[in-house]
N, C-alpha and C positions, 0 to 999 in steps of 0.2 A: 662519543669522542674516540678517536682512533688510539689504540694502545701504543705504548712506546715500542714494544716488540714489533708491532705491525709497521710503525713508522720506519724502524731500522731496516726491516726486510724490504720495504718498498724502496728505500734509498739504495740498498745494496743491489737490487735488481733493475734499477732504472737505467735508461739508455745513456744518460749523461754521466759526467764525473762528479762525485759528491766529495765533500770535505768534512772531517770532524777534527776537533782540537782537544788536546790534553787538558785535563783538570785533575786536581788532587785533593780538593775539599769542597764544601758547599759553596763557599764564596767564589772560588775560581770557576766552579761549574756554572754559577749564575752569570759570571762575566762572559763565559763562552757562549751561553745562550743569548745574552743581550747583544753580543757581537754579530749574531745572525747565523751561527753555525747550525747545521742540521742535526748534529749529534756530538757526543762527548766520548773521548778516549780516556778510560780510567787506567792510566799508565802505571805499570808495576814499578818502574824507576821513580816516577814522581810520587807515588803513594808511599814508597819506602823512604824517599828522601825527606818528605814532610814529617815523617816520624824521626828523622835523624839517623836512620840505619841504612845498611847496604842493600842493594838490589839482589839479594841472595836468599830470599825467603826468610829474612830475619824478622820481618813483620809477619805475624801469623795471619792465616787466611781469615780468621774471625775479626782481627783488627781491620783488615781490608774491607770486610763486609760492613763493619760499623761505619767506616768513612763513606762507603758507597751509599749507605742508607741516607746520610745527610745530603750527599750530592743528588740523589734521586728525589728526595723531598724538596730540594731547593729549585728544581727545574722541571720543565715539561717536555724536554727533548730526550731521545733515547741515549743510553750509555752502553758502550761496548767495553767490557772489562778486559784488561790485559791480565788473564788468569794464569800467567806463567805456565807451568807444566800441568796445572790442574790440582796442585798441592798434594800430590800423592798418586795412587793408582786409580783404577776405574771407579772404585767405590767412593773415593774422595770426590771424583768428578760428578758422580750422581748426586751426592749431597750438596756440592757446590751449586749445581744447576737449580736444585730445589730452593736453596736459600736465596739465590739471585732472583728467581721469579717472585719470591715472597717480597722482595724489595723493589719490584718493578724495574729490574735491570733488563735491558732488551736483548743482550747478547754477551757471549764470552769468547775470548780468543785463547786457545791453548797451543803451546809450542812443543815441538818434538825433541825435547832435551830431557835430561835426568833431573830428578828432585834430590836435593835443593838446587834450583837453577842458578846460573851466573849470567849477568848481563851480557848480551851478545857482543858488545864492543870491548869486553875485557878478555883478551886472549881467546878470541872466538874460535880460531882454528884448532885450539887444543881441547875444545869442549866436545865430549862424546854425544852422539845423538841417541834418542830412545829407540828401543826395538820396534820395528815397523808394526808387527802384529799387535804388540802390547799397546802402542799408541792408537791404533785403529780401534782396539777394544775400548779405550777411553772415549773416543768419539761416539761409538755405538751406545755405550752406557749413558752418556750425556743426552743423546737424542731420545733414548728410551725413557729417561727420567723426566724430561720436560713435560709440563702440563699444557702449556700454551703452544699451539702449533706454529705460531709466528716467532717463537724464541729461536735465535740463531747461534750456531757454533761455528766459529771461524778457526780453521786449522792453520797454524803458522809453521811454515817450512823453513828450517834453519840449515838446509844443506849447503847453501852458498856460504853462510857464516862459518860453518865447520870445514870448508874447503873441499867438499865432495863433488861440486860441479853441477852442470845442468842436467845430466842424465839422472843423477840421484834425486835432484829436486823434482823433476817430472815424475819419476817413479813413485816417490812418496806422495806427491800431490794427487796422483791418480788413485792411490790406495785410500787416501783420506777422503777424497770425493766419493768413492765407492762405499766407504764406511758411513757416509751420511753428512759430512761437513757441508755447511751451507755456502761457504766461501773459502778461498785459499789466500792466506797472507804470505807473500813471497818476500823474504827479507834479504838484504845485502848490506855489507859493510864497506863497499867500494865507494869512492868519491864520484864515480860516474854511474849512470843507470844501465850500463851494458848488460849486466846479469839479469836484471828484472825484465828488461826489454826482450832479451833472448828467450826467457821463460814464457813471456806473454805471446810471442810469435808462435812458439811451439804449442802452447796450451790452447790458444784460441779462445773460444767462448763457452767452454764446457761448464764453467760455473764462474761466478764473480771472483775477481782477483783484487786484493787489497795490497797497498804498498805503504811503506814508511820511509820517505825520502830524507831522513835526518842527515845521512852522509853525503848524498848526491843532491844537496840543496840548491845548487846552481842550475839545475835542469829546469828549463821553462815548463810551465804547466801544460802548454799546448802539446808537448811531447807525450805526456800521460794521457791526454784526451785523444790524441791521434791513435795511440796503441790500444785504446779501448779498456783501460783500467776502470774499475767500478768505484773505488773508494781510496782517497788519500788521507793519511793520518798525520797531522802535525803533532808529533808524539811527546814533546817535552819542553816546549818553548815558553809556556807560561811559568813553569817552575824555574827555568833558567833566567827568564826576565826578572822574576821576583828576587832571585838570589842577587843579581847584579844591583838591583835597586836597593835592597836591604843592606848590602855591603857598603854601598856608597853613602847611604844615610847614616849607618852606624859609625863609619869613619869620620864623617863630618861632625856628628854629635860629640864624638870623643875628642876630636881635635879642637873644635871651635867652642865647645861648652855653651852653645846657644842654639835655640831652635830657628833663628832667623835664616840660617843658611839652607835649611831643608824645607821650611814651611811651604814655599812656593813650588816645591817639586814632589810633594806628596798629596794624596787624596785628602780633601777636607773631611772632617769628622761626619758632617751630614751625609756625605756620599757613602760612608761606611754604613750609616743607619739606613740609607735607602736600599743598599744591596741586602741588608739584613731583613728588610721588610718591616721596619719599625712603624711606618705610617699605616700599614694594614692592621697591625696590632692595636694601634690607637683607635682606629675606626671600629674594630671589633669590640674593644672595651666599651665603646659608646653603645653598641648594639646589645651586648650580652651582660655587661656588669651593671648592677644598680648604680645610679648616679652617686649614691652616698658612699660607695666604695672607691670609685676611681677619681672623683673630682671634688671632694670636700676641701674647702679652704677655711681659714680662720681669720677673723677680723677682731683685733684687740683694741679696745678704746682706752687710750692712755694719755689723753690731753690735759687732764687736771693736775693741779699741784699736790693736793692733799694737805691742806693747811693744818689739819688736826695733828699732823705729825711734827709740827713745829720746825725747829732748826734742821731736822733731818731732810726736809724738802726745800731748804733755803736756796740751794744751788742745783737741785735736780728734782724731777717730778717723782710722784709716789712710785711709779712703776720701776724706777731705778734705785729705790731704797734697797739696801742689801738684806737678804734673808739667808741665813746659814752660809754666808760667804759669797753670795752672788745676787744680782738684782732680782727683784720679784719677776720682772719680765722674762728673765732667763729661765726661771722655774716654769713659767707658763709655756714658753717655747719648747722646753724639754718635754713637757707633758704632751703637747701636740705632736712633736716629732716621734715620740714613743709609740703613738698609735698610727703613724704613717702620714700625718698631715704635715706637709713641707711648705705649702704655699700659705704664708702668714703675712698679713698686712697689719701694720700698727698705725693708728691715728695719733699723731703727736701734737703737742700744743705748748704747754709751759716748759721752758728750757729744753726745746726740742733737740738742740744740738747734742745734748747729753744722752739721748736715746740713739745709740749707735751700734747695737748688736749686729753681728753679721747675718747674711742670708735672709734678711727680712725686707719687705716692701714697705715704703713709708708714704703716708698721706698726711699732710699738715692741715690742722685746723687753727689757723692763725688768729681766729676770733674766739679762741677758747675762753677768754675772760668774760665774754658776753654771751656765751652759748653753753648749752648743756649737752648731755651725752647723746641725745637723739640727733642733734646736728652733726656730731662727730660720726655717728653711725651712717647717716646719709652720705657724708663726705667719703667714707670708706666704701660703702656699697656701690656708689657711682663709679668708683675706680676699678671695680671687679667685673668679670664676665658673669653672665647669668647661666652658664652651662651646667654648673653643679651646685652643690649645697654650700652654705656659709654658716659657720658657727660664730656667733657674736659673743664676745665676753669682755670683761673688764680687765684693766691692767693692774688691778690690785687684788685679784682673786686667784689663788692657786688651788689646784684640784688633783686628786689622785687620778692617774692615767686610766685605771680600770673604770672608774665612774665616767670619765670623759668618753671612753670608748662606747659606753651604752648610748650616749647621745650621737656619736659619729656614725654608728651603724643603723640608726633609725632611718626608715624610708618615708617618714611622714613629711608633709609639706611644711609643717610648723611644729616645733617641739621645744619644751623647756626641761631642764634638769632640776628636780627638786629633791630636797633632803627630807626623808621621812622621820629623821631624828629631831623633830621640832620641839620635843619636850626638854631638850638640852638647854640649860640655863644660858649657855654661851650664846645661843641664838635669840634669846629674849631681850633684844636691844632695840634702841629707838629706830635704827635704820633698817631693821630686818623687814623683808617683804614676805608676808605669809601668803600661802596659796590655798584656795578652796577649789576642790576638784569634784568631778562627778562620782568618784568612788574613793574611799580611803584605803590605803595600804595597811594591812594587818599582819604584823610579824614579817615573815618572808613570803607571804602569799600575795602575788601581784595580780591585780585585775587585768583582764586581757587587753582592755583599751581604756585608759583613764584620761579624761580631758580636763583642761583647766576651765574653771568657771569665773575665777577672779583672782587678781593679785593685789594685795593692799597691806600697807604697814599698820593700819589701824583696824584691822579685821577683828571681829568678835572671836574670842578664843575657841568658842564652840564650833566654829567653822574651819579651824585650821586643819589642813591635811598635810602640810609640809612647809618647808622654807625654800624660797627660790635661791639657787646658788649663784645666779648671775650669768648663766649660760643659756643661750637662745639659738636655736637652729632654724634656718630658712632654706627651703629648696630653691633651686634655680628658677623653676616655673613660677614660684611665688614672689620672686624678688620685686617685680614691677608693682605688684599689689602692695607689698610692704612699704616700698618707697613712696607710693602715692598717699597711703594712709599716714605715714610719718610726716610728710610735708603738711598735710591738712591739720594734724595735731599741733604742729609748731605754729601754724597760723592762728589756731584757736587759743593755745596756752602760752605762746611766747617762746622765743628761742632759748631762753635760759631755763624755763620751768619744765619743759617737756622732757620726759625720761622714758627708758625702755619699758617699765611696767605699764605706762600709759599706752604704749604701742601694743603690747600684748593684750591688754584689756580691750583696746579698740578693735583688734582682730577678732576676739571672742564675741564682742557685741555686734560685729558685722556679720556674724554667722560662720566665721572660719573656725575650723577645729584645730585647737592647739593641744598637742599630745603632752601629757605629763609623764615624764620618765623618772623613776625613783632611783636615788642613790642613798646610801646611809653613811653620813659623816665623811671624814677625809677630805674636807675642803676648808678653806680659810680665806676670809676677806680681811684685808689689812686697812683698818680705819684709824687706829690710834697706837700710841707707843705700847699700850697694854697688849695689843694684838701681836706685836713683834715679840713680846716676852713669851706669849703662848706658842710662838712659831717653832721654838726648839723641839718641844714635845710633839708638835704636829709633824715636823719633818721626820722624826723617828717613826711615827705611825705610818707615814707614807712608805 
């Protein structure tokens, strides 16, 4: 691939007239490239203005470099930096060239005025010019410092701006050319191009000549082509256009106090994302991040009433019963959000209109009275994409976020979270599902890969290796297999009887590996009023 410095040099020396446009940050640089320009002008005026300071070297040269790095990273076309006076003497120019090359900047333009500089259009004739020999030394130092032979130094002649006339402009240009400048930028503050045209006639084709027609903007481009200029710089127009647009939008927002007046006149948010390269990042995440990091979703089964809670669920489902001042479902959502899972789907059924927490996706199981949890799971899974992983959980089980993260970070196709604290009397209850595994956790020593052999509430105590917490993770590639098996279990056992442990056992029996991930305590399933009484101490433990 041709380097940016080589691109700029080729453009500068081409037979035709080339154009580059000002940019002052990464976003505007990308806009310039997309518009079709061959290069970018890193304008000193625009770079200063975007920082909110004057074009008097009030922005340090390192701050300019920082912004140039963003501009260079955002684009593939060359950047010519408006390097003011070189930010000091010959030594500063040497270091500047070195740092520009490190950031893949193609060229720098330095002007023959004194540091700190003043913008050419602010009392230009009162501005002193640099000593001729001293400025030639800057050019020589810059050329000696460059490592890339294609890097260009453009010498900007300010003789017309300072009122010194054509003779001085030609004298200085010749000296700068002899010192090694790759091109001459001849600048004028007049509203007609007479000065620059006179210079070009006398100068001829000794080296490329660059112009900035900001003041003589009415001049037809054909005039510049006819006189053989090499490069035209549109020097500050993106900055000025953005100022006008922002001022108008700000006034409208202040006066109208509504977005309606401006929404049709501003770029849509997706266009901002496009210019930022958001789509590329999303594709890169799919290539480089494990699926369990970038695309895990949650499916919460909350269709049942929870009749054991009596009057507490007379007008709301169990998932909306309050625990420590907010619904059980809100605690579940908070735990998922805390580990970065924002895509949460809830399967509703009984008194579904009361499940109305924000930022959740709803799937309704209107046949909740005649169906069990496996039907709700199927309804939920069918509404989700198979791109990433899904954690399936109940709407009446709250869990410590640290334990939940163990499950979310698993890269296994199938995994369940089990509690190794199975000797706790709290878990020795009628509806507890005990788990028998290929290996038992001893203390804090975790086997490298423990698999589920069976989940059963009636299991012989000698086989217990843990208690299932009610959390089950399915990878995207495994989703179709899980759905197919779940449907066959429903056909065999009936719509009401089939439950998640049946599914997990079915997967194990079919030869699928279901990973057992251990957590210790810090979870709670709410089945009775007594469980709510335990909840206060549980919340403190969390």
